[in-house]
C-alpha positions as CSV (number, residue, x, y, z in Angstrom):
1,M,92.4,121.7,75.4
2,C,92.1,122.2,79.1
3,N,88.8,122.9,80.8
4,M,90.0,123.5,84.3
5,T,90.8,127.0,85.5
6,F,93.2,127.9,88.2
7,E,90.3,128.6,90.6
8,E,89.0,125.1,90.1
9,T,92.2,123.6,91.1
10,T,92.2,125.3,94.5
11,G,89.6,126.1,97.2
12,D,86.1,124.9,97.5
13,N,85.5,124.2,93.9
14,S,88.5,121.7,94.0
15,T,86.9,119.8,96.9
16,E,83.5,119.7,95.2
17,R,85.2,118.6,92.0
18,M,87.1,115.8,93.8
19,D,84.0,114.6,95.5
20,S,82.3,114.4,92.1
21,V,85.3,112.5,90.7
22,T,85.3,110.1,93.6
23,Q,81.6,109.5,93.1
24,A,82.1,109.0,89.4
25,L,84.9,106.4,90.1
26,E,82.6,104.5,92.4
27,E,79.8,104.5,89.8
28,V,82.1,103.3,87.0
29,L,83.5,100.4,89.2
30,S,80.0,99.5,90.4
31,A,78.7,99.4,86.8
32,A,81.6,97.5,85.4
33,L,81.8,94.8,88.1
34,P,78.5,92.9,87.2
35,Q,79.4,93.2,83.5
36,G,82.7,91.3,84.1
37,C,84.7,94.4,83.0
38,I,87.1,94.5,85.9
39,T,90.6,93.0,85.9
40,V,92.3,92.8,89.3
41,G,96.0,92.3,90.1
42,V,99.3,93.5,88.7
43,Y,100.0,90.3,86.8
44,E,96.5,89.9,85.5
45,A,96.4,93.5,84.4
46,A,99.7,93.2,82.6
47,K,98.4,90.2,80.7
48,S,95.2,92.0,79.8
49,L,97.1,95.1,78.7
50,N,99.4,93.1,76.5
51,A,96.6,91.0,75.0
52,D,94.2,93.8,74.1
53,P,95.1,97.4,75.2
54,D,92.4,98.9,73.0
55,N,89.8,97.3,75.2
56,V,91.0,99.0,78.4
57,V,89.2,102.2,79.3
58,L,90.7,103.0,82.7
59,C,93.7,101.9,84.8
60,L,93.7,102.3,88.6
61,L,96.9,102.0,90.6
62,A,96.2,101.6,94.3
63,A,98.6,101.8,97.2
64,E,98.7,103.3,100.6
65,E,100.9,106.4,101.1
66,H,103.2,104.6,103.5
67,E,103.7,101.6,101.2
68,E,107.3,101.5,100.0
69,D,107.4,98.2,98.1
70,V,110.1,98.8,95.5
71,A,108.9,95.9,93.2
72,L,105.4,97.4,93.3
73,Q,106.7,100.8,92.3
74,I,108.6,99.3,89.4
75,H,105.4,97.5,88.3
76,F,103.5,100.8,88.6
77,T,106.1,102.6,86.5
78,L,105.9,100.0,83.7
79,I,102.1,99.9,83.7
80,Q,102.0,103.7,83.6
81,A,104.4,103.8,80.7
82,F,102.3,101.3,78.8
83,C,99.1,103.1,79.5
84,C,100.5,106.4,78.4
85,E,101.8,104.8,75.2
86,N,98.3,103.4,74.5
87,D,96.2,106.5,75.6
88,I,94.7,104.7,78.6
89,N,93.7,107.0,81.4
90,I,95.3,106.2,84.7
91,L,94.3,107.2,88.3
92,R,96.3,106.6,91.4
93,V,93.9,105.6,94.2
94,S,94.5,105.8,97.9
95,N,92.6,103.8,100.5
96,T,92.8,100.2,99.2
97,R,90.4,99.1,101.9
98,R,87.6,101.3,100.4
99,L,88.5,100.0,96.9
100,A,88.1,96.5,98.2
101,Q,84.6,97.4,99.6
102,I,83.6,98.9,96.2
103,L,84.9,95.8,94.4
104,G,83.6,93.4,97.1
105,G,83.2,89.9,95.8
106,V,85.8,90.3,93.0
107,K,87.8,87.4,94.3
108,P,86.7,85.7,97.5
109,G,89.6,85.4,99.9
110,A,91.8,87.6,97.8
111,E,94.8,89.2,99.4
112,P,94.9,93.0,99.6
113,T,97.9,93.0,97.2
114,D,95.5,91.8,94.5
115,L,94.0,95.4,94.4
116,H,97.2,97.2,93.5
117,C,96.2,97.4,89.9
118,V,92.6,97.4,88.6
119,L,91.7,97.7,84.9
120,V,88.2,98.6,83.7
121,T,87.6,97.1,80.3
122,N,84.8,97.8,77.8
123,P,82.6,94.9,76.8
124,G,80.6,97.1,74.3
125,S,79.4,100.5,73.8
126,S,77.3,100.8,77.0
127,L,80.3,101.6,79.3
128,L,81.8,104.0,76.9
129,K,78.6,106.1,77.0
130,D,78.5,106.2,80.8
131,P,78.5,109.8,82.0
132,A,80.6,108.8,85.0
133,L,83.3,107.4,82.8
134,G,83.1,110.6,80.8
135,K,83.7,112.7,83.9
136,L,86.7,110.5,84.9
137,N,88.1,110.9,81.3
138,R,87.7,114.7,81.6
139,F,89.4,114.8,85.0
140,C,92.3,112.8,83.7
141,R,92.7,115.0,80.6
142,D,92.4,118.2,82.7
143,S,95.0,116.8,85.1
144,R,97.4,116.1,82.3
145,C,97.1,119.8,81.3
146,L,98.3,120.7,84.8
147,D,101.2,118.2,84.4
148,Q,99.6,115.7,86.7
149,W,99.9,112.6,84.5
150,V,98.7,110.3,87.2
151,P,96.2,112.1,89.3
152,V,95.3,110.8,92.8
153,V,91.8,110.1,94.0
154,N,91.4,109.7,97.7
155,L,88.6,107.3,98.4
156,P,86.9,108.2,101.7
157,D,86.1,105.6,104.3
158,R,82.4,104.7,104.5
């Protein structure tokens, strides 16, 4: 069942909603990081997804718009297919620099390519009850109702 009306997908409500989703994403990442619930990197994410997909609550695929790495796009396609098969919500994130700021300290000296795939896992019930995660889950569900299977979140520079 979709909760988003046509009016909410266009105009001022859409901007407000996207700001709210962006804030929720930042809250989820900030809460998950100190709990050790973040997996960073395409290879590490693939291993985690293969080992325990039921533990993953969100998958972020990050790349700049101008990035045309064919191998990365193939990895994204495979990860998206796996996430769809296992009912894992996926968000496409632009602005990898801002994502790196939010996840600052994940891996000291990490290369920017490490942030192309980020998984949020659930250590227990605390993260599942997070209202920000609930907002992201609703946004993903509503986007799927509009045939946007991998919605894009534009992280603003700060």
